[in-house]
N, C-alpha and C positions, 0 to 999 in steps of 0.2 A: 626526425626521417633522412636519412641520410640521400640528398638527391646528387645525380650526376649529370650536367648540361651537354651536351654535344652540341658543339657549335657555339660554348659560350658570349664568344667575342662578340656574336652577332647584337645588333642594337637593343631586338625585341627579347632574345634569349640573355644579354648579359642583363637589362634590368628586371626582367622576372626572377633567374638569379640572386641579384639583390635583394629584393620581395620577400623571397623564399628564406632568407639571411633573414631578415629581418623578422621573420617570423616564428624563430628557432630553430629552423633546420639546419643541417650541415650541407655545406654547398663547395663543390668543387665540379671541375669541367676539365673539357678539352676543347681546343681547335687549332686550325694552323692559320697562317697570315694573321699573328696577330699585333696590332696595331692601334692606335689610342684612336678617337678620347676613350673607346668601351673598354681595352684591357688595362688602363690608368686607373677609373673607377675600380675596376676590380680589385687589384692589386691593394687600394687603401682600403677595403672592406675589407680584407684578410681574406679572398676567394684565391685558392689555390687553382692555377688554369694550369695545365700540361699541353706539350708543343708535342701535336700529330696526333695518329689514334694509334690506338694500342692494345687487343685483347687479355695478352699478360698482365697489364699492366689494370685493365679494368676489372678483370678476374679479381686480383689482387688487392685493390680497393674497395671491393665489395659492397657498391651501393644498395640502398633499399630499390630504388628507381631511377632509372637514368630517362631523361628529356630529351628527345631526338628532333635536332632543329630541322627545321626544311628546307633547309639546306643541303642536308643530307640525303645521300641516296643508299641502292644496292650497290655493292663494290665496298663497300667500305667496309674495312677491317674487322671495326669491330660490331656493328650492324649486323655482317655474317654471322659473328660468333653469338652477341645473342639469339638471333634466330635458330640458329645451330644446335645450339646448347637450351636454350629457354630456363639458362639459369638466373637471371635477375627480370623483373618486370620492366614492361616500359612502357610513355606513353607521347604526344604529342604536346609542345608548349601551349598550345591552345587548350587543350583536354585538361593540363595541367593547373592552369590559371583558371577554367571553370567548375574546376572540384575544389580548389585549395584559396582561390581567393575572390570570386566574383558570386559565388552560391549565395544566395539570400539578401545579395546589395540592389542597389537600384542604380542600373550602370549606365553611362553614358558612355556609347561606341562611335568613334569618330572615326567615319570613313570619308573616302574621295579617292580618285585619281592623283590628286596634289592637295599638299596643306596638311596630311593627316597629323604629320607630328607638331607643327606649329599651331595647328589649330586643338589638340589635347594638351600643350602646354598652356596654352591662353586659357583653356576651360578650367584647368585646375588651378590654375594663377589667381583668376576672376575670383572663383568659391576662396581658395584660400585667404584673398586680399578682404570678401567681403563676412569672416569672422566664420568662416567653417570648416570643417575638418577633414578634406574629400581624402579617400584615397586616389592614387594615381598610377600608370605606368605607362611611360612614354617611348615611343622607339626612336632614341635619340639621346642626346646630353642636352638638356637645358641651363638656360641662365639664370629663367625665371618657369617655376618655382626651383630653388635650390638644389633640386636631388631628380631623377628620371623616373622614379618610383618612391611609393610610400601606402603603407597597409592603408593609412588613416583611420576615422572613427567608423565601425560599421553599420551605422545610424545616418552617415552623410554618404552621397554620391561618388562614386568609383569612377574616374574617368581610363577610358581605356583606346588604345590606338587600337582601330578596328580595321586590318590589313586583308583584302580582297582575295590575297593570295594565297597557296594552300597551306595545308597544316602539316601536312608530314609525307614523308615518299608513301605512306601507308592510309594516308585521309586525302583526298583530292579536294574536300569541303572548304572553300575561304575562310580562314580566319575565325573570321565577325562571328562567322553562324553560330561560334560557340558560347559568344559573350553574352546574352541573352540579356538584349538592350533594352531599358526603359525608355530611354532617348536614344533613338538613331539619328545621328547628324551623317547628312550626303551633301558632301561640299561641290561634288562636281564627280562628274563620270565620261569618262574618256576611253579607247582601246588603250588596252597597253599588258605586258606578261604576256606577247605571245607565244609564248613554251607553256601557258596553262589554258589560255582561253583561245579560242577560233577565230570569233570576232566580235565588232560592237553589242550585238546582241548577246553572244555568252556572256559578257561582263554584266551587262544590264541583267540579264538573267539570274547571276549574284546578288545582283542589290535585290533585286523583288523578292529573293530569299530571305534578305536579312529585313526588309522590311514587313516580311508577314509574320515575323515574330515578335514583333513589337507587339505589347500590349493595347487591349482597347482604353487604357489609363495612362495609356503612356504618352509618345509622341516622337515624328517625323521631324525634323530642323530640317531644310533642301532646300537648295539651291535652286531659286525662281525663276533664274536667269539662262539654266543649262535645259537645252533641250532634251539631252540622251537622259537625263532625270524625270522632267516631264513625259517622256513615253512611259514610264511605270506607270502612270496612272494615278486615279485619286484616291488611292490606298483609306478605303474608307471604313475599314475596322478599326480605325486607331485615327489621332487627331494629327495635322500636318499643319506646322507655321512654315511659310515661305521665304525666303533671306537673298536681296539681291537689291539691284540699281534702278529697274524696273517700278514700275509705279503702280502693279498690281501686288506685288510684295509685301506681306506683312509687318515686317521686318526689313525698310529700305535703307541703303546707303546713299546721300546724295552729297551734292560740293565736293567728289573728290579733289584734291591737289596736291602736287608733289614736287619740291625744288630743292638747294641743298639745304635746306636747313631741317626735312623731314616733309612729314605725309599728314595731313589733315582732309576730316570729312563727318559729314555729322550722322547721325544715325535716329533711327526712329519706328514708333511703334503705333502700329495700326493712327498713321496720320499723324501722331504728335510725336514733337521732339522727345528723344531719350536723353541722346548725350553730343556736344560736338567733342571731337577728339582730336588731340595732334599729339602724335608719337612721332618714333624715329626709324620705326622697321615702313620697307622701302616698298610700294608697288598697291596698286590697286587690290592684286593678289591679298596681299595682307590684312589689307583692310574688310575684305571677305572672310576672310580666315576669323578677325577679333567678331565680328557681327554674328558668324555662327558659333562661336564658342560664348559671346556674350547672353545669346537666345538659348543657348543650350542651360547654360549656367543660371541664367532665368529662370527659367521653366523648373527648373530644380530648385529653386529659392521659393517661386511664387505662379506657380501655372493661372492663375488669373490675371497676374504682370508683371512679366517678367523685367519690365523696365525700372523695376524697384532695384533691381540689381545697381549699385555705383560702379561705372566706368573707369574713376578717373585714376584708378592703379595702370590704367595701359599707358599712359604716357612713360610710364617708370619700365616697363616688360622692354628686357634690353636680348629676347629673342632665346633662338634655340641653336648651340655651336656647327658650324657646317652650313648651317643656315643663312646664304648673306651674310657669315659672320667675314669681317672687317679685319686681317692681319696685320697690313700696314695700312698706315697713313702719314701720308705726309704731301707737303706739299705739290710735289712734282709725281709721286705713285701711291698707289691707293693698290692693296693686291686684297682679293676677295676670295673665300672658299664656300662653294655652295654646292649640295644633295641633287642640283638638278639633273635627272636621266632622261626625260622625257621632251620632244620640242617643244610641247606651251609651256612648259616650264622654262625651259632656259629662253624663249623670246619673251615671255611677260618678266622676266628679271633683267633682260638685257634693254627692253622699252624703257623699264623704270629708271635704272642705272642712265637712262642718256638724262633723262630730267633732271636724277639725283646729284649727277657729276656734268655737269654742262663745261665743255670746253676741252675735255678730255678725250683721247683718243683710246677707243676700247679695244682691249684685246680680251679674247674668248678663249680659252684653252679648255679642249672638248676629251674627256677618256669614254669611247664607248666601252663601257665594260656590264651594265647590267646584260639580260640574258636576251632582251630586247634590243636594246640600242646596238650590240654589239653584229647583230646581223643589219638585213637591210630592208626589213618591215616598216621601218620607219625614216628612212633615208633622206626619201623628200622632204618631211616634216623636219627633218634635222636642217636639210639642206638652205630653207627658209627658214629657222628659226636664227640661223649662226650669220644669217644675211643680213641681221640684226646689228653685227657687232663691226668693230672699223679693220680686225686683223681676226683671224683664225691660228691654231696652236692645236693639230689633231693629235691625239695620242694612240698608244700600238692599240689595236683591239685586243682586248682581253682575253687569253683563251682561244686563240683564232685558230692555233692547229684543229680545234675541235670542232671547226666550222668547214665548209665546202668553200671556193671559191665563193660558187654562184651565193652563195647563203651569206658571206660574212659583210658587214660594212664597208664600203668601198672607198678608202679613203682620195683616191685618187678624185674620184668621180665626184666628189663633193666640192673638191680645190679648183675643180675644171668649172664647176657650175655657178663658187663663188666668184671666180672670176670673171665670170659674164656681170657679176651684179658689183664689181667693183672693189671686190673685198679680197685681200692678198689674204692666202691660206699655205700653212706649211706643214708637215708632217715628217717623222722619222722611222725610222726601223725599231727604236726602243726609246723608253720614257726618259732615258739619263740621257739619250742622245736627243732628244726635242727639247729637255731641259736647258742645254748648249746654247740650242738655235733662240731659245726665248732668252736666255742670260744676255745674250750677243743683239738679240733684236732689242730690248730695254734699254741698253746702253747706244747702242747706236741713234735713240730718239733723239730729235730737234729740238728739243726742249718745251716741247709740246705736252702737258700734263697729260699724264697716261693713268687706266685702268687695268689691272689685268683680274683676270675672275676668272675659279679653276670650277670647273663641271664635272665631278664624278661620284658615284656612288660609293666607291672605296677607296684607295687610297693613293693612286696615280701612281704607285709603286716609289711610292715615298718621295717625288720631288717637290711637290707641296712646301713643306717645310726648307728644303732645300734651297727653295727657290728664294723663302722670305729671308732665312739665312744670309743668303747672297747681296740681296737689294736694302734690307735693314737698315738705316745708319746708325753708324757708330755712336755707343751714349757719349755723351759730351763731358 
């Protein structure tokens, strides 16, 4: 088939396009705001990406099926042409995956407000390192496993990132409802995506819908420390394994420590030691991601004793690009990029870096870009999270003109609050102007080692690579 992906540079859309290409389909697509890493990966695979949306071009290309990403909505010129003419069939990304990839597979669906991408990568990586040939689709660009998507062997599990966001403008169900889980991993649950969900109870409702489609011979792997997940109830129609630091969990994390050399913890299965882990990934949150992934992969290999899974490979796991990714590493300056766009994610990462980089002045640059973070819905949470830094740089609110002043993230209010916490904060009318302030601020440092971390789920208008280029030491 000739498949045309609308919004192809989104991480999930891009990886699905790569899967379709690997399955032998002819693949092309279109997007706006094309930027790495996904644009680079698609180009390397020989997939043509057209800039912008053009109905005449779409008619001329004449694909067999159009896959519409969930970032696209009514008013898009190609969507309106598709609806007016009905000349080409269209579908959503989750429906495409359900029909062409997931049907007949024993799927491991990784869900949660935070950590989905890393946990999906970890699960696929551990299965692969234990001699299996799983398929996977990761909503990002991992360093391990070596690609973001793989069809794998039909007899082995397929690991897929299960997003709770809606499927398409014409299908408001969460994506993960399409994914037919045999094992559903529920890593955590918080209120997010205020443009889709009314409140926390609404998010819990969609996670309960996911739980209800796990078969009786399947598993729910659940964060046993998360009260919001606990409110889903016992899920008596299937088997449940809980994971966490609390004593009641069947898989338990103990002895977590972190310092400049890395992090360490011990994992237990039903009271018996499973493995001691020493690895490079920061934070208790990543230790939990590893424990969830190990449990899911272990159950897929041996439902009676998941602890048969060898976890030695965790020491070699390099993570996912844009997830606590170190871009510059010198004695006086570290620069890190992170996909964080929820207050909890920012706070946990900053707290981890206090332990990982002792003695460093921590600068946090945050771009309010997601449909929730650019509003005031979680502004109080961002105030608390950003107070974990020493200095804060607030980017321009993305698509600010689409929000009223009362709806929009209020950078000045955040700056005033942080001042009461002893944290200096600055903003600028544009991200380019903010970059100039940041470079001046780093240049004026009094010699103390500094850590600059960029938090964004987008490109930050391209200032991250420009900052790196400006501060990167010249080669010897």
